[in-house]
C-alpha positions, 0 to 999 in steps of 0.5 A: 585428100586424106592420108590414105589417098596420099599414100595410094598416090605416092605408091602409084607414082613410085610404081609408075616410075619404077616401071618406066625406068625398068622399061627404059633400061630394057629398051636401052639394053636391047638397042645397045646389044643390037647396034654395037655388039663389039663393046662389052659395056 
C-alpha cells in the first residue's frame, strides 16, 4: 500500500466510525424519549 492509500483508508475508517456513532446516538435518543419521557436525562 502506498501512503495515499493508507491516508484514504484511515480517513474512510474514521468517517465510517463517526457515522455509526452519530446514528447510534440519534437512535438511542429517539428510543429513550419514546419509552420514558419522565426522565430529564
